[in-house]
N, C-alpha and C positions, 0 to 999 in steps of 0.2 A: 541540472536538467532542468527543460520548462516542461510542464504538463497543460495539458486544457482537462476539465472536469465538468462538463454538462450534467446539471441534474434535473430531474422531474420529480414533482412532490404528487403526494396524495392529500387531500383533503375530508375532514368529515362534512357533516351537513350544515354546521356551521362557519365552515372558512378556515378551519384550524388545520394548518398541516399537520398531518398524524404520523407521515413518513416520506424519505424523500431516496431516491435511487439514482444511481447514474454508474458513469463509467469514466475511470480517470486514465488518460493516453498520453505519451511524449508527443511533443511536437518541437522537437528539436529542429528536424528537418523543415518545419513549415517557418520556425525562427531564424535560420541559414537562410530559405529563399527569400525571406521579407528583406532581411538585411542585402542579400545580393541583389536585389530589385532597385534598392536605394543605392548602392554603390553603383552599378550599372546607370541608372538615371543620372547621377553626377559627371559618370566619364562620357556618357552621349553629350550632355551638357557641354562639357570641355572641349570635345571634339569639335563640336559644333561652334563653337567659340571663336578656338584657338587655332594656329599655326602648327601643324603636326610635330613640325620640327623644331622651333624655337620657342614654343611655348606662348608666344607674344598673341595679341588679338589678331583674328583674320580681318579683313578687309571691312566686312559688312558689320562685325562687330566693333571694329575703329570708328565706324561711320556714326554707328548707334550712340556710343560712348563720348566723342567729341560733338555731338548734336546735342546731348545731355549736355554737357558742361556750356556749349555757345548759349542754351535755354537760361544760364545762370549769368549769363552775360554781364560783366563789371565795367564800366567804362574808364575806370582807375587802373586795371591792370592791361597789358600787354597779351594777346594772342597770334600765335604762329602755326603754321605746319610745316615741318622739316622734311625736305625728302632727300633720302641719301642712298647711293649707289657705291657699292665697293666697285673701284675699278680695277681691271686688269685680274678679276675674281678667277677668272677661267686659269690663271697659272698655276693655282693651288688645285685645282681638280685635276690639271692635265700633268701635274708632276708630282704630286703627292696621292693622287686619289680623291673620289668624292667622299668618303667617310671624314676625310682632313678637311675637306670643304665645310661640310656640316660641321665640324667644329668648330670652323672660323665664324660661321653662320651665326652659330649659338652664343659664340664669344660677342659678335657685335650687339647681337640682340639684350644680352645683360648689361650692357653698356649704356642702350638707349632704352630701356625700360624704364629706368628711374625707379627712384623710392618715392613717389609722390604722388599724391592726389592730381595734380596738375602736369601730370605727364601720361600722355596715353601711348603707346606704340603699336604698329603690326608692321609684319611683313607682307608686302605685295604680293610678291613672289620672285624666286630666284634670290639675287643679291640685291633686291629695291626695297628700301623700308621706308614708312612714313612715323613722323614723332609729332602728336599734338601737344603743344607746352603753353603753358600760361605761366608769366612771370611779372615781374613789376616794370619791367621798361626792355627796349630792343637789346639795348647791350646785352643785357644778360643773356636774351635769347642765343644771341650772336655767340658768347663766351660760352656758354652751354654745349653748343654745337661745336663750336674750336677743340672745346676741352674733350669731346669725347673721340671726334676724329683723331686729334694728337694722341691720345692714349692708343687707341685702336691701332692707327698707323706705327706707332713707336713698337709696340708689341709685335707685329707681323714681321718689321724688321729685323726685329730678334731672332724670330722663329724662320726667316726665309729672309737671309740677307742678301740674294741674288736676285732677289722681285723689285718690284717699283708699286707695291699695291699700295693705292690711297681710296681715301674717299672723296667722291663729288657730293657736294649738299649743298641745296636751295633753300631759301626758307621763304 
């Protein structure tokens, strides 16, 4: 239990406290509201900076984060923006429904988000994605993009053998 105890005091002519009185009351509801406000602020922050479906950054946050990385430019490293488009994505929505299509978009998002501070990804809209990446050289960038595309395409071939879904990528 959380309580608030406001006190008032009575002093004598010398300023010495001779008595104090107050009222103690529970503040659990007040404490819960304060915690909820903090949680709501975090939710609002997340909603305003991320794509609601994939959890990747939204376009504005992506531009901001990429700009921050570019402000720390290191000429010994290689910087690139990778544009990805899932070709024939409508096949999944048309044949398996939008919920399945959303799962596929989230699967691709998990592949491109990376586990490195040198990778920033966002979903622009629909099945179009951007990734900002910093590597040691161009070969690493091409290798990273190829690896993601191969993993994703092979996964979809296993789930949807009749499809010809693949990813078009530009660096």
